[in-house]
C-alpha positions in Angstrom: 5.1 -5.6 -9.8 6.4 -9.4 -9.2 10.1 -8.2 -9.8 10.3 -6.3 -6.1 10.5 -2.3 -8.2 8.3 0.4 -7.1 7.8 3.0 -9.5 5.5 6.0 -9.9 4.6 6.9 -13.4 4.2 10.6 -14.8 1.2 9.5 -17.5 1.4 12.6 -19.3 5.0 12.1 -20.3 4.8 8.0 -19.9 8.1 8.5 -17.7 8.7 6.9 -14.3 9.5 9.7 -12.1 10.2 7.5 -8.8 11.9 4.6 -8.3 12.8 1.8 -5.9 15.0 -0.9 -6.3 17.9 -3.1 -5.0 16.1 -3.1 -1.5 14.8 -6.4 -0.4 11.3 -5.4 -1.1 8.5 -8.1 -1.8 6.4 -8.3 -4.5 4.3 -5.0 -5.0 0.5 -6.0 -5.3 -1.2 -2.7 -4.5 -0.2 0.9 -4.5 -1.9 4.5 -3.1 -0.3 7.7 -3.4 -1.5 11.0 -2.7 -0.9 13.2 -5.8 -2.2 16.8 -4.3 -1.6 16.5 -0.6 1.9 15.2 0.1 4.2 12.9 -0.8 3.2 9.7 0.3 2.3 6.5 -0.6 1.2 2.9 0.9 2.4 -0.4 -0.9 1.0 -3.5 0.2 2.1 -6.9 -0.7 1.0 -10.6 -0.7 3.1 -11.8 1.8 1.0 -9.3 4.1 3.5 -6.3 4.0 2.4 -2.8 3.8 5.1 0.2 4.0 4.3 3.6 4.3 6.7 6.0 1.9 7.6 9.5 1.7 8.6 9.8 -1.7 11.3 12.3 -1.5 13.5 9.7 -0.1 14.2 6.0 -1.0 13.4 3.8 1.8 10.0 3.3 3.5 9.1 5.8 6.7 7.6 2.3 8.4 6.6 -0.9 7.7 4.3 -3.2 9.3 2.6 -6.8 8.5 -1.0 -7.7 8.3 -2.7 -10.5 5.8 -2.1 -10.7 2.2 -2.8 -7.6 0.7 -4.9 -7.7 -2.7 -6.0 -4.0 -2.7 -5.8 -1.1 -0.6 -7.1 2.9 -0.4 -5.6 5.4 1.6 -6.7 8.8 2.8 -3.3 10.3 3.9 -4.7 13.6 5.6 -6.9 11.3 8.2 -3.8 9.3 8.4 -6.2 5.9 7.5 -6.4 3.4 5.1 -8.2 0.2 4.3 -6.7 -2.9 2.8 -8.5 -6.1 1.4 -7.6 -9.4 1.2 -7.3 -12.8 -0.4 -9.7 -13.9 2.0 -12.5 -11.7 1.9 -11.3 -9.2 4.8 -11.2 -5.5 5.0 -9.0 -4.3 7.6 -8.7 -0.6 8.9 -5.3 0.9 9.1 -4.1 3.5 11.2 -0.9 5.2 9.8 0.5 7.2 11.8 1.5 3.8 14.2 0.9 1.1 11.7 -2.0 -0.4 14.0 -4.9 -2.2 12.6 -8.3 -0.4 13.9 -10.8 -2.7 12.7 -11.2 -5.9 10.7 -14.4 -6.7 8.8 -14.4 -11.0 9.0 -17.4 -11.4 6.9 -17.5 -8.9 4.2 -16.9 -11.4 1.5 -16.3 -15.4 0.8 -13.4 -14.6 -1.7 -10.7 -12.2 -2.7 -11.2 -8.3 -2.6 -9.8 -7.0 -5.3 -10.7 -3.5 -5.2 -11.6 -0.8 -2.2 
């Protein structure tokens, strides 16, 4: 959301079960969460910030900067994620240390909106 609030919804009850607000967080453009294996979530924003969250707390475990995030997908068990950018690049991330392990520079000519 553009109001800087991170919210996880329980769709069966239509209630917000996890909320982060009041921190200096940017607009959230994409978020991925593990529903079965952990309490992890990864958020990405237009300003290029990525943040790894433990949903049992209210502050990120770690954060880092990449390129503007349009979309992302995570495998928390493998500790990897991929993000798509507005200029058509894909980035492979190591979630353990926040290091970009690879960039596909010529994937698309326009924004990657889903991975």
